[in-house]
C-alpha positions as CSV (number, residue, x, y, z in Angstrom):
1,X,-12.7,15.9,8.3
2,X,-13.4,13.2,5.6
3,X,-13.2,16.1,3.0
4,X,-9.6,17.3,4.4
5,X,-8.6,13.4,4.3
6,X,-9.9,12.9,0.8
7,X,-8.1,16.3,-0.8
8,X,-5.0,15.9,0.9
9,X,-4.4,12.8,-0.9
10,X,-4.6,14.7,-4.2
11,X,-1.1,15.5,-5.6
12,X,-0.9,18.3,-8.0
13,X,0.4,17.5,-11.5
14,X,2.3,19.8,-13.8
15,X,-0.1,21.5,-15.6
16,X,2.3,22.2,-18.8
17,X,2.5,18.6,-19.4
18,X,-0.9,17.2,-18.6
19,X,-3.5,20.1,-19.2
20,X,-4.1,19.4,-22.7
21,X,-8.0,19.9,-23.4
22,X,-9.5,21.8,-20.5
23,X,-7.7,25.1,-21.2
24,X,-8.7,28.5,-20.7
25,X,-10.7,30.4,-18.4
26,X,-14.1,28.3,-19.5
27,X,-13.4,25.0,-20.4
28,X,-16.8,23.3,-21.4
29,X,-18.0,19.7,-20.3
30,X,-16.8,18.3,-23.4
31,X,-13.5,19.5,-22.8
32,X,-13.5,18.3,-19.4
33,X,-14.3,14.8,-20.7
34,X,-11.8,14.9,-23.3
35,X,-9.2,15.7,-20.4
36,X,-10.5,12.8,-18.5
37,X,-10.0,10.3,-21.3
38,X,-6.5,11.8,-21.9
39,X,-5.3,11.3,-18.3
40,X,-7.0,7.7,-18.1
41,X,-5.2,6.7,-21.1
42,X,-1.8,8.1,-19.6
43,X,-2.7,6.1,-16.5
44,X,-1.8,2.7,-17.9
45,X,1.5,3.8,-19.6
46,X,4.8,3.7,-17.6
47,X,6.1,6.1,-20.2
48,X,3.5,8.7,-18.8
49,X,5.6,9.1,-15.5
50,X,8.0,11.2,-17.3
51,X,5.5,14.0,-17.8
52,X,5.0,14.3,-14.0
53,X,8.4,13.2,-12.7
54,X,9.6,15.7,-10.1
55,X,10.6,13.5,-7.5
56,X,14.1,12.0,-6.2
57,X,13.9,9.5,-8.9
58,X,12.9,9.3,-13.1
59,X,11.8,6.2,-14.9
60,X,14.5,4.6,-17.1
61,X,12.6,1.6,-18.4
62,X,9.6,-0.3,-17.6
63,X,8.9,-3.8,-19.1
64,X,5.4,-5.3,-18.1
65,X,5.6,-8.2,-15.8
66,X,9.2,-8.0,-15.5
67,X,10.7,-4.7,-14.0
68,X,10.8,-1.0,-13.4
69,X,14.1,0.8,-13.4
70,X,14.4,4.1,-12.3
71,X,17.7,6.2,-11.8
72,X,18.1,9.7,-9.6
73,X,16.7,12.6,-11.1
74,X,19.2,15.3,-11.5
75,X,17.1,18.2,-11.2
76,X,15.3,17.2,-8.0
77,X,15.9,19.8,-5.4
78,X,15.7,17.8,-2.3
79,X,18.0,15.2,-0.8
80,X,20.0,13.2,-3.4
81,X,19.8,9.6,-3.6
82,X,22.8,7.5,-2.5
83,X,22.1,4.8,-5.2
84,X,22.8,4.9,-8.9
85,X,19.7,2.8,-9.7
86,X,16.4,1.6,-8.1
87,X,14.8,-1.6,-9.6
88,X,11.6,-3.2,-9.0
89,X,11.1,-6.7,-10.0
90,X,8.3,-8.6,-10.2
91,X,8.4,-12.1,-8.6
92,X,6.2,-14.8,-9.8
93,X,5.1,-16.2,-6.3
94,X,5.9,-15.6,-2.9
95,X,8.1,-18.6,-2.8
96,X,10.2,-17.4,-5.7
97,X,10.2,-13.9,-3.8
98,X,11.6,-15.7,-0.6
99,X,14.2,-17.7,-2.8
100,X,15.4,-14.3,-4.0
101,X,15.6,-12.9,-0.8
102,X,17.7,-16.0,0.2
103,X,20.3,-15.4,-2.6
104,X,20.7,-11.9,-2.4
105,X,19.0,-11.5,-5.8
106,X,17.1,-8.7,-4.4
107,X,17.4,-6.6,-1.3
108,X,13.8,-6.0,-0.3
109,X,10.7,-8.0,-0.1
110,X,7.9,-9.3,1.5
111,X,7.2,-12.6,3.3
112,X,3.7,-14.2,3.1
113,X,2.5,-14.9,6.7
114,X,2.7,-18.9,5.5
115,X,6.5,-18.2,5.3
116,X,7.1,-16.6,8.7
117,X,8.2,-19.8,10.3
118,X,11.0,-20.0,7.7
119,X,12.2,-16.4,8.6
120,X,15.1,-17.8,10.6
121,X,16.7,-18.6,6.9
122,X,16.7,-14.9,6.3
123,X,17.9,-13.7,9.7
124,X,20.8,-16.1,9.8
125,X,22.1,-14.4,6.9
126,X,22.2,-11.5,8.9
127,X,19.0,-10.0,7.1
128,X,16.6,-7.9,9.4
129,X,12.8,-8.4,9.2
130,X,10.7,-5.3,9.7
131,X,6.6,-5.4,9.9
132,X,5.0,-2.9,7.1
133,X,2.1,-2.0,8.4
134,X,-1.0,-1.5,6.1
135,X,-2.5,2.0,6.4
136,X,-6.1,0.9,6.2
137,X,-9.0,-0.3,8.0
138,X,-10.6,-3.9,8.2
139,X,-13.5,-5.3,9.9
140,X,-16.2,-7.8,9.9
141,X,-19.7,-6.4,9.5
142,X,-22.3,-8.3,11.4
143,X,-26.0,-7.8,10.6
144,X,-27.1,-5.1,13.1
145,X,-29.1,-3.3,10.6
146,X,-32.7,-1.8,11.7
147,X,-35.4,-4.6,10.6
148,X,-33.0,-7.3,10.8
149,X,-34.2,-10.4,13.2
150,X,-30.9,-10.4,14.6
151,X,-30.1,-6.4,15.2
152,X,-31.8,-6.4,18.7
153,X,-29.5,-8.9,20.5
154,X,-26.6,-6.5,19.5
155,X,-28.3,-3.8,21.4
156,X,-26.7,-5.5,24.7
157,X,-23.5,-4.2,25.8
158,X,-22.6,-7.4,27.0
159,X,-23.1,-9.7,23.8
160,X,-20.8,-6.9,21.9
161,X,-18.2,-7.6,24.7
162,X,-18.6,-11.2,24.7
163,X,-17.9,-11.3,21.0
164,X,-14.9,-9.0,21.3
165,X,-13.3,-11.0,24.1
166,X,-14.0,-14.3,22.3
167,X,-11.6,-13.8,20.0
168,X,-7.8,-14.7,21.4
169,X,-5.8,-11.7,19.8
170,X,-2.6,-13.0,21.6
171,X,-2.9,-16.4,20.1
172,X,-3.6,-14.9,16.7
173,X,-0.3,-12.2,17.1
174,X,1.7,-15.4,18.1
175,X,0.5,-18.2,16.1
176,X,-0.5,-16.7,12.7
177,X,1.6,-13.4,12.7
178,X,4.7,-15.2,14.6
179,X,4.9,-12.2,17.1
180,X,4.8,-9.3,14.5
181,X,1.6,-7.9,15.6
182,X,-0.4,-6.3,18.6
183,X,-3.6,-7.2,20.4
184,X,-6.0,-4.5,20.0
185,X,-9.1,-4.4,22.1
186,X,-9.8,-0.3,22.0
187,X,-10.2,2.2,19.3
188,X,-6.6,2.9,19.1
189,X,-3.6,1.1,20.5
190,X,-1.2,3.3,19.0
191,X,0.2,1.1,16.3
192,X,-1.8,-1.0,14.0
193,X,-2.8,-4.5,15.0
194,X,-1.4,-6.9,12.0
195,X,1.4,-6.2,9.6
196,X,1.9,-6.9,6.2
197,X,4.8,-9.0,6.1
């Protein structure tokens, strides 16, 4: 299962544009090293996206720490974009991003959890807040390893249960995440416990 989950995330890249050194039926280790260095150098260049762009948008310009501008890709075979331009703008802070959302300078942004109490300033303008859930796992690692002087205590189910129940997840959801979340006491609640806002 792990191998499948890891491999499924690999995206094939166009060979004609990116296979520069490891060509032929029997590339050498030196060829693969050159190829890896070449691809690594491309990774830091926004213009490298043009070599691999076959999606709904293509790069127009990229200005570091300012913005990325994309336009619809006329050669894309799927559903055509309904917008003429897509721009990703860098914001200096969560405060400047909140101000840009309020004034309509940007159409989509993120709220820092500390700003959730001010969400009325946005929703009063007709904006909609939608939680964006992180696709990941987080936990606190407790020292339960064999040989630890504290490990034996965690062998008792009632200790583990008490630790889990001692956390007031309802209060966390209401007070910290302002209702944008779900308590989770089991392995799978059907939705992520806390959103990225």
